VMD Tcl script that draws the C-alpha trace (Angstrom):
set ca {
  {0.00 0.00 0.00}
  {1.39 3.38 -1.04}
  {1.38 6.03 1.68}
  {2.32 9.68 1.60}
  {5.10 11.02 3.78}
  {3.88 13.84 6.00}
  {6.11 16.81 6.90}
  {6.93 15.54 10.40}
  {7.98 12.12 9.06}
  {9.97 13.75 6.28}
  {11.95 15.85 8.74}
  {12.61 12.79 10.89}
  {13.92 10.86 7.90}
  {15.98 13.78 6.70}
  {17.42 14.05 10.17}
  {18.85 10.55 9.83}
  {21.12 11.56 6.99}
  {23.88 13.13 9.07}
  {24.22 9.75 10.86}
  {25.93 8.41 7.73}
  {28.98 10.54 8.43}
  {30.54 12.38 11.33}
  {30.68 16.17 11.57}
  {32.53 17.71 14.51}
  {30.11 19.23 17.00}
  {29.86 23.00 17.15}
  {32.22 24.98 19.28}
  {31.06 25.65 22.83}
  {33.04 27.46 25.51}
  {31.19 26.53 28.70}
  {33.46 28.58 30.97}
  {32.76 31.92 29.28}
  {32.50 34.57 32.03}
  {29.26 36.55 31.99}
  {30.22 39.88 33.52}
  {26.87 41.68 33.42}
  {23.94 39.33 34.04}
  {21.48 42.25 34.08}
  {22.26 43.34 30.50}
  {19.70 42.85 27.73}
  {20.17 40.21 25.05}
  {20.64 40.98 21.36}
  {19.40 38.84 18.46}
  {20.23 39.77 14.86}
  {18.26 37.94 12.18}
  {19.45 38.33 8.57}
  {17.45 37.00 5.64}
  {19.89 36.82 2.74}
  {19.04 38.78 -0.45}
  {15.86 40.33 0.99}
  {15.09 43.60 -0.80}
  {13.00 46.29 0.88}
  {11.68 47.09 -2.59}
  {9.75 43.79 -2.48}
  {8.07 44.32 0.89}
  {4.68 45.99 1.31}
  {5.78 47.63 4.54}
  {8.08 49.77 2.37}
  {5.55 50.51 -0.36}
  {5.54 47.36 -2.50}
  {2.21 46.57 -4.17}
  {2.30 42.85 -3.31}
  {1.75 41.49 0.20}
  {4.93 39.46 0.50}
  {5.35 39.81 4.27}
  {1.87 40.09 5.81}
  {3.02 38.73 9.16}
  {5.88 41.20 9.43}
  {3.47 44.01 8.61}
  {1.52 43.08 11.74}
  {4.61 42.80 13.89}
  {5.85 46.20 12.66}
  {3.30 47.84 14.95}
  {5.70 46.92 17.76}
  {8.94 47.96 16.04}
  {11.03 50.85 14.79}
  {10.93 50.69 11.00}
  {13.69 52.20 8.82}
  {12.36 53.12 5.39}
  {15.59 54.21 3.67}
  {18.13 51.73 4.94}
  {21.03 50.75 2.66}
  {23.39 47.81 2.32}
  {27.02 48.66 1.71}
  {27.31 46.33 -1.29}
  {25.30 44.11 -3.61}
  {26.33 40.67 -2.35}
  {27.03 38.85 0.90}
  {30.68 39.62 1.63}
  {30.56 43.44 1.67}
  {27.02 43.54 3.04}
  {27.78 41.25 5.97}
  {31.28 42.59 6.68}
  {29.92 46.12 7.04}
  {27.10 44.96 9.29}
  {29.52 43.09 11.57}
  {32.29 45.73 11.68}
  {30.50 49.07 11.30}
  {32.85 49.99 8.44}
  {32.44 50.38 4.68}
  {33.94 47.89 2.19}
  {36.71 50.25 1.12}
  {37.84 50.29 4.77}
  {37.48 46.62 5.75}
  {38.36 45.53 2.15}
  {35.51 43.07 2.17}
  {34.60 43.55 -1.47}
  {35.92 40.29 -2.97}
  {33.59 37.26 -3.08}
  {34.14 34.84 -0.24}
  {37.44 36.32 0.96}
  {38.25 37.29 4.57}
  {38.47 40.98 5.34}
  {41.56 42.75 6.74}
  {43.28 40.96 9.62}
  {42.92 44.00 11.84}
  {39.18 43.32 12.02}
  {39.84 39.97 13.68}
  {39.57 42.01 16.88}
  {37.44 44.86 15.55}
  {34.00 43.35 15.06}
  {30.69 42.88 16.82}
  {31.77 39.65 18.52}
  {34.99 41.08 19.96}
  {33.18 44.20 21.17}
  {30.44 42.24 22.91}
  {33.01 40.39 25.02}
  {30.79 40.47 28.13}
  {28.10 38.53 26.28}
  {27.72 34.89 25.32}
  {28.17 35.02 21.53}
  {26.45 32.50 19.30}
  {26.19 32.40 15.50}
  {24.96 30.33 12.57}
  {24.58 30.83 8.82}
  {23.57 28.74 5.80}
  {25.80 30.93 3.61}
  {29.45 29.92 2.94}
  {30.50 33.56 2.42}
  {29.25 34.32 5.92}
  {31.07 31.23 7.18}
  {34.32 32.78 5.95}
  {33.74 35.75 8.23}
  {32.59 33.57 11.13}
  {35.81 31.59 10.82}
  {37.78 34.82 10.82}
  {36.06 35.97 14.03}
  {35.99 32.50 15.67}
  {38.32 33.47 18.52}
  {35.58 35.69 19.92}
  {32.72 33.22 19.47}
  {31.38 31.11 22.31}
  {29.17 28.93 20.15}
  {29.58 28.53 16.42}
  {27.36 26.06 14.60}
  {28.98 24.80 11.37}
  {26.58 25.52 8.54}
  {26.56 21.96 7.24}
  {25.20 20.60 10.51}
  {21.84 22.07 9.52}
  {22.04 20.98 5.88}
  {20.09 17.89 4.92}
  {23.09 16.45 3.08}
  {26.36 17.48 1.45}
  {29.11 15.65 -0.43}
  {31.70 18.33 0.34}
  {31.80 17.30 3.99}
  {33.53 14.09 2.96}
  {36.48 15.86 1.36}
  {36.86 18.11 4.40}
  {36.82 15.31 6.95}
  {38.94 12.80 5.07}
  {41.59 14.90 3.38}
  {44.13 12.03 3.31}
  {41.62 9.39 2.18}
  {39.28 11.49 0.11}
  {39.04 9.07 -2.83}
  {38.07 6.12 -0.62}
  {35.68 8.23 1.44}
  {33.88 9.61 -1.60}
  {33.66 6.15 -3.15}
  {32.13 4.81 0.07}
  {29.63 7.68 0.10}
  {28.63 7.06 -3.49}
  {28.24 3.32 -3.02}
  {26.30 3.73 0.22}
  {24.01 6.57 -0.72}
  {23.96 7.63 -4.35}
  {22.10 5.58 -6.91}
  {24.20 5.24 -10.06}
  {23.10 3.19 -13.04}
  {20.13 1.89 -11.10}
  {21.83 0.51 -7.99}
  {23.10 1.56 -4.58}
  {24.34 -0.41 -1.58}
  {21.99 1.32 0.88}
  {18.40 0.70 -0.16}
  {16.80 3.13 2.34}
  {19.17 6.13 2.41}
  {19.67 6.10 -1.34}
  {15.98 6.77 -1.88}
  {16.03 9.71 0.53}
  {19.14 11.06 -1.19}
  {17.53 10.69 -4.59}
  {14.36 12.39 -3.39}
  {16.33 15.38 -2.13}
  {18.60 15.54 -5.18}
  {15.77 15.44 -7.71}
  {14.02 18.22 -5.87}
  {10.37 17.35 -6.38}
  {9.68 13.59 -6.09}
  {6.23 12.41 -5.15}
  {6.93 12.08 -1.43}
  {8.25 15.65 -1.07}
  {6.23 17.53 -3.66}
  {3.44 18.30 -1.24}
  {5.90 20.42 0.78}
  {8.31 21.89 -1.80}
  {6.93 21.34 -5.33}
  {9.80 23.25 -6.99}
  {12.47 21.38 -5.06}
  {14.22 21.49 -1.71}
  {15.98 24.84 -1.06}
  {19.74 24.56 -1.54}
  {22.93 26.53 -1.95}
  {25.93 25.55 -4.01}
  {25.97 22.26 -5.88}
  {24.72 19.79 -3.35}
  {23.70 21.44 -0.06}
  {20.01 21.21 0.82}
  {18.39 22.80 3.85}
  {15.07 23.68 5.45}
  {14.55 27.08 7.05}
  {12.22 25.42 9.55}
  {15.09 23.36 10.92}
  {17.34 26.41 11.36}
  {14.58 28.39 13.07}
  {13.84 25.52 15.45}
  {17.54 25.04 16.28}
  {18.01 28.76 16.88}
  {15.12 29.06 19.30}
  {16.11 25.89 21.14}
  {19.67 27.10 21.64}
  {18.61 30.55 22.82}
  {16.53 28.97 25.57}
  {19.54 27.11 26.95}
  {22.56 29.41 26.69}
  {23.81 31.88 29.31}
  {22.43 35.41 29.34}
  {23.10 38.06 28.30}
  {23.79 36.74 24.81}
  {24.50 38.16 21.38}
  {23.12 36.00 18.58}
  {23.80 36.49 14.88}
  {21.75 34.21 12.61}
  {22.03 34.54 8.84}
  {19.49 32.45 6.90}
  {19.45 31.95 3.13}
  {15.82 32.55 2.10}
  {14.85 34.41 -0.02}
  {18.18 33.84 -1.82}
  {17.92 31.91 -5.11}
  {16.84 29.37 -6.33}
  {13.53 30.57 -4.78}
  {12.11 27.12 -3.95}
  {9.23 28.10 -1.71}
  {6.91 25.97 0.37}
  {3.74 24.56 -1.14}
  {1.26 27.07 0.30}
  {3.13 29.95 -1.34}
  {3.65 28.48 -4.82}
  {2.01 30.53 -7.62}
  {0.40 32.97 -5.18}
  {1.42 35.88 -7.44}
  {1.28 34.07 -10.76}
  {-1.85 35.72 -12.14}
  {-1.89 39.12 -10.45}
  {-1.56 42.35 -12.41}
  {1.92 43.72 -11.92}
  {3.68 46.52 -13.83}
  {7.17 45.66 -15.03}
  {9.18 48.78 -15.89}
  {11.60 48.64 -18.80}
  {14.95 49.97 -17.58}
  {18.30 50.06 -19.42}
  {21.55 48.70 -18.07}
  {23.80 51.70 -17.33}
  {27.00 50.37 -18.96}
  {25.81 47.58 -21.26}
  {24.10 48.71 -24.45}
  {20.60 47.61 -25.47}
  {20.00 45.62 -22.29}
  {16.57 46.09 -20.74}
  {15.24 42.53 -20.34}
  {13.00 41.79 -17.35}
  {12.57 38.41 -15.61}
  {8.94 38.30 -14.40}
  {8.89 34.56 -13.69}
  {11.93 34.69 -11.42}
  {10.54 37.84 -9.83}
  {7.32 35.98 -8.98}
  {9.24 33.05 -7.54}
  {11.35 35.42 -5.44}
  {8.28 37.14 -4.00}
  {6.78 33.76 -3.16}
  {10.00 32.74 -1.40}
  {9.77 35.91 0.69}
  {6.39 34.64 1.91}
  {8.19 31.56 3.21}
  {10.74 33.68 5.11}
  {7.91 35.82 6.49}
  {6.02 32.80 7.82}
  {9.11 31.40 9.54}
  {10.13 34.73 11.07}
  {6.60 35.11 12.44}
  {6.83 31.64 14.00}
  {10.23 32.49 15.47}
  {8.94 35.78 16.89}
  {5.96 34.05 18.51}
  {8.22 31.38 20.00}
  {10.46 34.06 21.50}
  {7.44 35.83 22.90}
  {5.91 32.69 24.41}
  {9.20 31.73 26.02}
  {9.55 35.19 27.57}
  {12.87 35.99 25.86}
  {11.49 39.08 24.13}
  {10.94 40.76 27.48}
  {14.67 41.28 27.82}
  {15.93 41.10 24.23}
  {16.59 43.54 21.40}
  {15.54 41.83 18.17}
  {16.92 43.15 14.86}
  {15.65 42.04 11.45}
  {17.63 43.04 8.38}
  {19.41 41.73 5.26}
  {22.87 41.82 3.69}
  {21.70 43.00 0.24}
  {18.73 42.72 -2.13}
  {17.90 41.08 -5.45}
  {17.20 42.49 -8.91}
  {15.27 41.20 -11.95}
  {15.57 44.10 -14.37}
  {18.06 45.93 -16.61}
  {19.03 42.63 -18.23}
  {20.32 41.04 -15.03}
  {18.90 38.83 -12.30}
  {20.16 38.01 -8.84}
  {22.87 40.18 -7.31}
  {26.32 39.30 -8.67}
  {26.63 42.20 -11.09}
  {27.90 45.77 -11.48}
  {24.77 47.51 -10.23}
  {23.81 49.32 -7.04}
  {20.22 50.17 -7.90}
  {17.52 50.22 -5.24}
  {16.39 46.58 -5.45}
  {19.98 45.57 -4.63}
  {20.93 48.02 -1.90}
  {17.71 49.17 -0.22}
  {17.23 46.60 2.51}
  {14.90 46.21 5.49}
  {15.77 47.17 9.04}
  {13.36 46.71 11.91}
  {14.36 46.98 15.56}
  {12.11 45.44 18.21}
  {12.84 46.99 21.60}
  {12.12 44.94 24.72}
  {8.53 45.68 25.71}
  {7.86 47.94 22.71}
  {4.14 48.22 21.89}
  {4.00 51.16 19.46}
  {5.47 51.67 16.02}
  {8.06 54.28 15.10}
  {9.05 55.13 11.52}
  {12.42 56.56 10.46}
  {12.71 58.01 6.96}
  {16.24 59.43 7.05}
  {18.88 57.58 5.03}
  {20.63 54.97 7.17}
  {23.27 52.32 6.52}
  {24.27 48.81 7.53}
  {27.34 50.36 9.18}
  {24.98 52.04 11.67}
  {23.77 48.79 13.23}
  {26.91 48.02 15.26}
  {27.33 51.46 16.90}
  {23.59 51.52 17.61}
  {23.69 48.16 19.39}
  {26.71 49.25 21.42}
  {24.85 52.41 22.41}
  {21.68 50.51 23.35}
  {23.62 48.11 25.56}
  {25.60 50.86 27.28}
  {28.96 50.13 25.68}
  {31.60 52.40 24.24}
  {31.61 52.98 20.48}
  {35.16 52.69 19.07}
  {36.50 55.55 16.96}
  {37.05 53.30 13.93}
  {33.31 52.71 13.48}
  {32.08 54.61 10.41}
  {28.40 54.34 11.28}
  {26.11 56.52 13.38}
  {23.77 55.72 16.25}
  {20.35 55.39 14.67}
  {17.32 57.47 15.54}
  {15.30 57.46 17.74}
  {18.04 56.19 20.06}
  {20.61 58.93 19.41}
  {20.73 62.19 21.34}
  {20.49 64.37 18.22}
  {18.69 64.05 14.90}
  {20.32 62.68 11.76}
  {20.64 65.51 9.27}
  {19.15 65.26 5.81}
  {22.60 66.05 4.42}
  {24.15 62.96 5.93}
  {25.92 60.80 3.30}
  {25.42 57.03 3.00}
  {27.65 54.90 0.75}
  {27.92 51.54 -1.00}
  {30.59 49.93 -3.18}
  {30.75 47.18 -5.80}
  {34.39 46.21 -6.37}
  {34.55 42.42 -6.54}
  {37.01 42.45 -9.48}
  {39.76 44.20 -7.53}
  {42.66 43.00 -5.44}
  {42.09 43.69 -1.75}
  {45.66 44.91 -1.29}
  {45.65 47.29 -4.26}
  {43.83 50.53 -5.10}
  {40.30 50.11 -6.39}
  {40.40 50.60 -10.14}
  {37.16 48.95 -11.30}
  {33.79 49.20 -9.69}
  {30.61 51.05 -8.90}
  {30.35 53.57 -6.10}
  {27.14 54.94 -4.60}
  {26.33 57.92 -2.44}
  {22.90 58.86 -1.07}
  {22.48 62.37 0.28}
  {19.62 64.81 0.64}
  {17.14 62.53 -1.11}
  {19.38 62.08 -4.16}
  {21.40 59.05 -5.15}
  {24.46 59.08 -7.41}
  {26.12 55.98 -8.88}
  {29.59 56.16 -10.40}
  {30.85 53.45 -12.82}
  {34.56 53.26 -13.54}
  {37.14 50.86 -15.01}
  {34.76 48.36 -16.64}
  {35.71 46.82 -19.99}
  {32.47 48.10 -21.52}
  {33.57 51.68 -20.85}
  {36.06 53.42 -23.10}
  {39.55 54.13 -21.79}
  {39.47 56.76 -19.03}
  {35.68 56.94 -19.41}
  {33.36 57.02 -16.43}
  {29.61 57.09 -16.27}
  {27.21 58.54 -13.74}
  {23.58 58.17 -12.78}
  {21.70 60.56 -10.52}
  {18.19 59.89 -9.20}
  {15.69 61.76 -7.07}
  {14.66 58.89 -4.80}
  {11.66 60.66 -3.31}
  {10.02 61.43 -6.65}
  {11.50 58.62 -8.71}
  {11.90 55.53 -6.47}
  {12.00 53.24 -9.52}
  {15.09 55.08 -10.84}
  {13.63 55.76 -14.27}
  {14.96 59.27 -14.94}
  {18.70 59.90 -14.87}
  {19.24 63.51 -13.75}
  {23.04 63.50 -14.01}
  {23.19 66.07 -16.82}
  {20.20 68.26 -15.91}
  {21.57 68.60 -12.37}
  {25.22 68.76 -13.30}
  {26.36 70.80 -10.29}
  {24.77 68.38 -7.85}
  {26.22 65.47 -9.80}
  {29.71 66.92 -9.55}
  {29.40 67.69 -5.84}
  {28.25 64.18 -4.99}
  {30.82 62.61 -7.28}
  {33.66 64.58 -5.72}
  {32.61 63.45 -2.23}
  {32.32 59.82 -3.29}
  {35.67 59.77 -5.13}
  {37.37 61.44 -2.19}
  {36.15 58.66 0.12}
  {37.51 55.94 -2.17}
  {40.81 57.73 -2.75}
  {41.32 58.27 0.97}
  {40.70 54.59 1.69}
  {43.09 53.60 -1.12}
  {46.05 55.59 0.19}
  {47.63 52.72 2.16}
  {47.57 50.59 -1.02}
  {48.99 53.16 -3.44}
  {52.61 53.14 -4.56}
}
mol new
graphics top color blue
foreach p $ca { graphics top sphere $p radius 0.5 }
foreach p [lrange $ca 0 end-1] q [lrange $ca 1 end] { graphics top cylinder $p $q radius 0.2 }
display resetview
């Protein structure tokens, strides 16, 4: 008799997979001294590649995060918050160090940042707290490894994956060929056979993405990153809450989850929710590639539906924290490392652009006991999060932080003329001056982007875009020439920042 596998049974079976190999348990330092037991906890939740431009709380026409919209009535909501780059490394490095990419040199994919930040980061500064972290993302893992000396509990990302071949090569460096062969013969079905009849079927079900037994939960496939690493957000959320209930307080927790990062494999109840709605897709040119305006509506729909999945799981996490009583003494921060884009002939976020879908990210701060909503419309940056958390927990802000304490927690108002920056420079050497990239400055409601050094530009040519974000949030009308004086002023300020940061690397 054929029976369907329910979600609970599926998770139990999936949980058996790690038993086929050994992964070292996560780092725990049980003797960590807690110096201020009366301090409030801090939890930072990052949903990777979550763009504020795709959230109704920030003006989006689709209801992608209905649960968060309800919770926002108890939060401080930042409407013009910016990432410092367009992918994980710069976005996360700036969040964790309070410095821009040209300072921490975190602009190359998957590379560590400068060694000096081994002791200049959020974990080293919160040394009186129990510090715990987890991420699905390997680029984040690079930074976690770099900061490991100041972590009390560090969960290896693969311990919450359903399965991964790469673990074998890491654990059995001297016997990798034999280990991989054993894995293949035990688990993988090749040419119709495998030595393990039970586990091979589970592996095949996960690998194929949408077999009969799993299609009722994830019809498009199991979420994954890389070649062969599958995960469930539910498992990470459950682990996070369970750990927070059992670790010493006060604690600082940094948890960086993948959804809604591609491939946008959402849960069943969210599939095709936006398939037939009426949605306007604007045709926008690529700034440095000619005749490129293509839009990707199907991927855009899938992305929005994946955001629904993240929203549902954050809501469940929030309710669990509330029921357990942790929220009564905990600052909860929700944000992202960067956004996602489906226009101008590109999709995803590994590109040359710093347009709003890529760099305008959410930031919500839930204060312990907060019951009313506050809205902040001034331009703010990811580099502001660290100094703000230090301020809120009564700690000194180091002089090397480039961010500001956020309103409404600061003693004075942020001025409209405050400058916020971002940088795309992944094709540069970290130890050399930045010669190719895209710089961004936001100031006084205007945003300027500066493109330089790309092969598609003529020798010594640079290109600029200037947008009035208040009146043109979709960035349709380039005002660089009509407002030439403003363009030049913003450009000079941006170039001066990059040149100043490059001085230690110049001949």
